[in-house]
KOLKE-279179 format. One record per residue (C-alpha): x, y, z. Coordinates in Angstrom, 3 decimals, decimal comma. Example, Ala and Ser with C-alpha at 12.3 -4.5 7.8 and 13.67 -1.06 7.14 Angstrom:
<atoms>
<atom <12,300; -4,500; 7,800>>
<atom <13,670; -1,060; 7,140>>
</atoms>
This chain:
<atoms>
<atom <-4,731; -15,895; -17,336>>
<atom <-2,161; -13,176; -17,977>>
<atom <-0,542; -11,239; -15,122>>
<atom <-2,315; -8,022; -14,223>>
<atom <-0,609; -4,652; -14,281>>
<atom <1,076; -3,108; -11,261>>
<atom <-0,576; -0,101; -9,516>>
<atom <1,937; 2,276; -11,156>>
<atom <1,192; 0,788; -14,568>>
<atom <-2,548; 1,211; -14,018>>
<atom <-2,065; 4,854; -13,047>>
<atom <0,051; 5,653; -16,091>>
<atom <-2,138; 3,627; -18,452>>
<atom <-4,426; 6,657; -18,708>>
<atom <-3,472; 8,967; -21,568>>
<atom <-5,077; 11,890; -19,765>>
<atom <-2,939; 11,383; -16,677>>
<atom <0,197; 11,141; -18,801>>
<atom <-0,814; 14,380; -20,565>>
<atom <-1,258; 16,097; -17,185>>
<atom <2,189; 14,949; -16,066>>
<atom <3,687; 16,247; -19,305>>
<atom <1,984; 19,645; -18,882>>
<atom <3,219; 19,964; -15,296>>
<atom <6,709; 18,869; -16,288>>
<atom <6,947; 21,418; -19,108>>
<atom <4,804; 24,233; -17,715>>
<atom <5,504; 24,138; -13,992>>
<atom <2,918; 24,417; -11,188>>
<atom <-0,657; 25,005; -12,381>>
<atom <-4,231; 25,014; -11,112>>
<atom <-7,022; 22,570; -11,935>>
<atom <-8,676; 25,214; -14,107>>
<atom <-5,531; 25,909; -16,085>>
<atom <-4,871; 22,205; -16,652>>
<atom <-8,493; 21,569; -17,639>>
<atom <-8,292; 24,318; -20,261>>
<atom <-5,055; 22,943; -21,700>>
<atom <-6,303; 19,345; -21,888>>
<atom <-9,926; 20,058; -22,852>>
<atom <-11,123; 17,897; -19,952>>
<atom <-13,924; 18,849; -17,563>>
<atom <-12,590; 20,337; -14,321>>
<atom <-14,067; 17,493; -12,235>>
<atom <-12,422; 14,896; -14,498>>
<atom <-9,134; 16,780; -14,320>>
<atom <-9,360; 16,925; -10,534>>
<atom <-9,986; 13,150; -10,318>>
<atom <-6,970; 12,382; -12,503>>
<atom <-4,794; 14,751; -10,459>>
<atom <-5,914; 13,141; -7,212>>
<atom <-4,823; 9,744; -8,532>>
<atom <-1,441; 11,198; -9,451>>
<atom <-1,165; 12,789; -5,991>>
<atom <-2,121; 9,532; -4,259>>
<atom <0,534; 7,611; -6,194>>
<atom <3,245; 10,181; -5,465>>
<atom <3,775; 11,630; -8,936>>
<atom <2,276; 15,052; -8,174>>
<atom <2,009; 17,318; -5,107>>
<atom <-0,954; 19,553; -4,221>>
<atom <-0,235; 22,675; -2,163>>
<atom <-1,662; 26,172; -1,584>>
<atom <-0,450; 28,995; -3,802>>
<atom <1,945; 31,469; -2,204>>
<atom <0,167; 34,824; -2,387>>
<atom <1,209; 38,394; -1,574>>
<atom <-2,347; 39,778; -1,611>>
<atom <-5,340; 39,069; 0,608>>
<atom <-7,771; 36,324; -0,319>>
<atom <-8,064; 32,583; -0,266>>
<atom <-5,065; 30,955; -1,989>>
<atom <-5,676; 28,657; -4,952>>
<atom <-4,508; 25,045; -4,857>>
<atom <-1,550; 24,416; -7,127>>
<atom <-0,385; 21,092; -8,562>>
<atom <3,255; 20,415; -9,343>>
<atom <5,572; 17,521; -10,170>>
<atom <6,985; 15,741; -7,099>>
<atom <10,732; 16,222; -6,710>>
<atom <13,478; 14,418; -4,839>>
<atom <13,755; 17,059; -2,110>>
<atom <10,071; 16,591; -1,249>>
<atom <10,980; 13,381; 0,569>>
<atom <12,776; 15,445; 3,219>>
<atom <9,793; 17,711; 3,947>>
<atom <6,621; 15,873; 2,883>>
<atom <5,402; 13,190; 5,372>>
<atom <3,513; 11,337; 2,630>>
<atom <6,598; 11,182; 0,442>>
<atom <8,607; 10,018; 3,454>>
<atom <6,149; 7,175; 4,036>>
<atom <6,487; 6,113; 0,398>>
<atom <10,244; 6,072; 0,830>>
<atom <9,838; 3,889; 3,923>>
<atom <7,648; 1,537; 1,901>>
<atom <10,327; 1,313; -0,789>>
<atom <12,907; 0,530; 1,883>>
<atom <10,601; -2,127; 3,333>>
<atom <10,161; -3,722; -0,066>>
<atom <13,922; -3,770; -0,607>>
<atom <14,311; -5,354; 2,828>>
<atom <11,696; -7,963; 1,916>>
<atom <13,613; -8,794; -1,242>>
<atom <16,753; -9,243; 0,837>>
<atom <14,921; -11,550; 3,256>>
<atom <13,716; -13,691; 0,367>>
<atom <17,089; -13,862; -1,336>>
<atom <18,928; -14,566; 1,915>>
<atom <16,655; -17,540; 2,493>>
<atom <16,921; -18,882; -1,039>>
<atom <18,718; -22,217; -1,199>>
<atom <19,310; -22,480; 2,534>>
<atom <18,418; -25,573; 4,516>>
<atom <16,271; -24,558; 7,473>>
<atom <14,729; -26,710; 10,190>>
<atom <11,375; -25,076; 9,432>>
<atom <11,549; -22,841; 6,323>>
<atom <7,882; -21,866; 6,556>>
<atom <8,043; -20,829; 10,210>>
<atom <11,360; -19,006; 9,810>>
<atom <10,169; -17,125; 6,713>>
<atom <6,827; -16,219; 8,278>>
<atom <8,501; -14,834; 11,399>>
<atom <10,921; -12,812; 9,244>>
<atom <7,997; -11,271; 7,371>>
<atom <6,036; -10,505; 10,543>>
<atom <9,075; -8,875; 12,171>>
<atom <9,717; -6,780; 9,074>>
<atom <6,103; -5,548; 8,946>>
<atom <6,059; -4,604; 12,634>>
<atom <9,430; -2,830; 12,385>>
<atom <8,228; -0,905; 9,329>>
<atom <4,980; 0,104; 11,071>>
<atom <6,933; 1,525; 14,012>>
<atom <9,153; 3,593; 11,679>>
<atom <6,317; 5,352; 9,840>>
<atom <6,147; 9,096; 10,495>>
<atom <3,396; 9,851; 12,994>>
<atom <2,938; 6,206; 13,954>>
<atom <1,780; 5,880; 17,534>>
<atom <4,014; 3,836; 19,801>>
<atom <2,537; 1,291; 22,221>>
<atom <0,813; 3,068; 25,085>>
<atom <0,514; 6,463; 23,374>>
<atom <-2,734; 8,391; 23,053>>
<atom <-2,436; 9,544; 19,443>>
<atom <-6,043; 9,983; 18,324>>
<atom <-5,243; 8,859; 14,788>>
<atom <-4,109; 5,430; 16,039>>
<atom <-6,324; 5,052; 19,129>>
<atom <-8,784; 2,207; 18,470>>
<atom <-10,495; 2,218; 21,874>>
<atom <-13,592; 4,008; 20,591>>
<atom <-14,047; 1,959; 17,414>>
<atom <-16,763; -0,642; 16,971>>
<atom <-15,911; -4,232; 16,117>>
<atom <-17,060; -3,616; 12,542>>
<atom <-14,865; -0,530; 12,263>>
<atom <-11,853; -2,447; 13,557>>
<atom <-12,391; -5,180; 10,970>>
<atom <-12,687; -2,644; 8,145>>
<atom <-9,582; -0,809; 9,374>>
<atom <-7,546; -4,013; 9,304>>
<atom <-8,867; -5,068; 5,901>>
<atom <-8,050; -1,632; 4,469>>
<atom <-4,517; -1,838; 5,893>>
<atom <-3,929; -5,267; 4,326>>
<atom <-5,394; -4,128; 1,009>>
<atom <-3,081; -1,085; 0,928>>
<atom <-0,079; -3,207; 1,908>>
<atom <-0,725; -5,795; -0,823>>
<atom <-1,378; -3,121; -3,437>>
<atom <1,853; -1,256; -2,643>>
<atom <3,866; -4,440; -3,018>>
<atom <2,285; -4,996; -6,448>>
<atom <0,020; -8,009; -5,804>>
<atom <-3,004; -6,410; -7,525>>
<atom <-5,361; -7,687; -4,773>>
<atom <-9,126; -8,097; -4,983>>
<atom <-11,252; -8,757; -1,896>>
<atom <-13,933; -11,445; -1,757>>
<atom <-15,882; -11,027; 1,491>>
<atom <-18,836; -13,134; 2,661>>
<atom <-20,242; -14,591; 5,870>>
<atom <-17,568; -17,312; 5,987>>
<atom <-14,470; -15,130; 5,739>>
<atom <-12,379; -12,563; 3,906>>
<atom <-10,344; -13,786; 0,949>>
<atom <-7,839; -11,630; -0,897>>
<atom <-7,192; -12,902; -4,422>>
<atom <-3,631; -12,011; -5,436>>
<atom <-3,167; -11,762; -9,184>>
<atom <0,429; -10,646; -9,574>>
<atom <3,291; -11,884; -7,414>>
<atom <6,294; -9,507; -7,568>>
<atom <8,530; -12,500; -6,753>>
<atom <6,912; -14,985; -9,141>>
<atom <10,013; -16,846; -10,347>>
<atom <11,398; -17,241; -6,849>>
<atom <7,965; -18,228; -5,528>>
<atom <7,742; -21,071; -8,028>>
<atom <11,085; -22,402; -6,806>>
<atom <10,673; -21,839; -3,069>>
<atom <7,000; -21,189; -2,324>>
<atom <7,462; -22,416; 1,260>>
<atom <9,826; -19,470; 1,850>>
<atom <8,336; -16,726; -0,339>>
<atom <4,670; -17,312; 0,515>>
<atom <5,460; -17,717; 4,211>>
<atom <7,259; -14,365; 4,240>>
<atom <4,225; -12,721; 2,658>>
<atom <1,903; -14,409; 5,153>>
<atom <4,118; -13,181; 7,981>>
<atom <4,065; -9,655; 6,556>>
<atom <0,270; -9,656; 6,476>>
<atom <0,110; -10,974; 10,040>>
<atom <2,468; -8,184; 11,104>>
<atom <0,274; -5,579; 9,373>>
<atom <-2,850; -6,965; 11,091>>
<atom <-1,116; -6,986; 14,468>>
<atom <0,231; -3,447; 14,028>>
<atom <-3,195; -2,147; 12,960>>
<atom <-5,054; -3,810; 15,837>>
<atom <-8,365; -5,667; 15,699>>
<atom <-9,989; -9,109; 15,577>>
<atom <-8,940; -10,138; 12,052>>
<atom <-6,199; -12,762; 11,667>>
<atom <-4,594; -14,350; 8,601>>
<atom <-5,115; -18,117; 8,524>>
<atom <-3,177; -19,151; 5,435>>
<atom <-1,943; -18,209; 1,974>>
<atom <-2,744; -20,727; -0,760>>
<atom <-0,159; -20,425; -3,563>>
<atom <-0,864; -20,965; -7,242>>
<atom <-4,535; -21,863; -7,257>>
<atom <-4,080; -20,625; -10,851>>
<atom <-1,011; -19,827; -12,998>>
<atom <-0,781; -16,281; -11,589>>
<atom <-3,327; -16,494; -8,809>>
<atom <-2,907; -17,028; -5,062>>
<atom <-5,453; -16,650; -2,256>>
<atom <-4,848; -15,067; 1,156>>
<atom <-7,464; -16,148; 3,697>>
<atom <-8,440; -13,969; 6,664>>
<atom <-11,010; -14,556; 9,382>>
<atom <-12,342; -12,849; 12,456>>
<atom <-10,675; -14,330; 15,519>>
<atom <-13,292; -15,183; 18,165>>
<atom <-10,809; -14,909; 21,036>>
<atom <-9,570; -11,471; 19,904>>
<atom <-13,099; -10,287; 19,234>>
<atom <-14,350; -11,243; 22,721>>
<atom <-11,289; -9,883; 24,478>>
</atoms>
């Protein structure tokens, strides 16, 4: 089985999305209607492609600056370097890039070293990194705060599970694992089709895979809920690993 494409590659694999980026690059900020006319796409199709580009950080959506009365139109433009300083979403993406660079450093620092327990040391490094990153995110609620966005007191058990699964899915996707979820009555398995550290993982899977398992456990802990990560099974196929999650009975019952 060949390695699957990264999220960025999947986004830019669409010719229509590349055309939209080219139009915005050459023509400056434009509306959905203007871009639909230029590309010949339906407005709804154009809007869907633009939303994907916005979600992946290539394009920004903002209200038009108007000098006359009336509801402003929404304008799409190419994301620029200075947006990181003012856009919270862009700032979060920068934090994620920093976290990934830090993860790479953790893996490389551990490569070739003799440790009393490589798996435990690597897992703890990953968990610590994930928790530190979660605390740095703009708007992230600190322990004991009452931020409604991060308050889980009113959520049902099912909602908590879904929230944790979504957080893990987003985390794995951002790192480039191309995850797919297989959920049934026995558990929650994430199939990972593309390891961004494949060569190193083949040499030192006890370090690399343990770091990733620790990262996921840190994400689950930071998100809050009954789901725990039990293990990560490396190389069940040439480019295929399986992350196993389950609902923790102790956490679920309090």
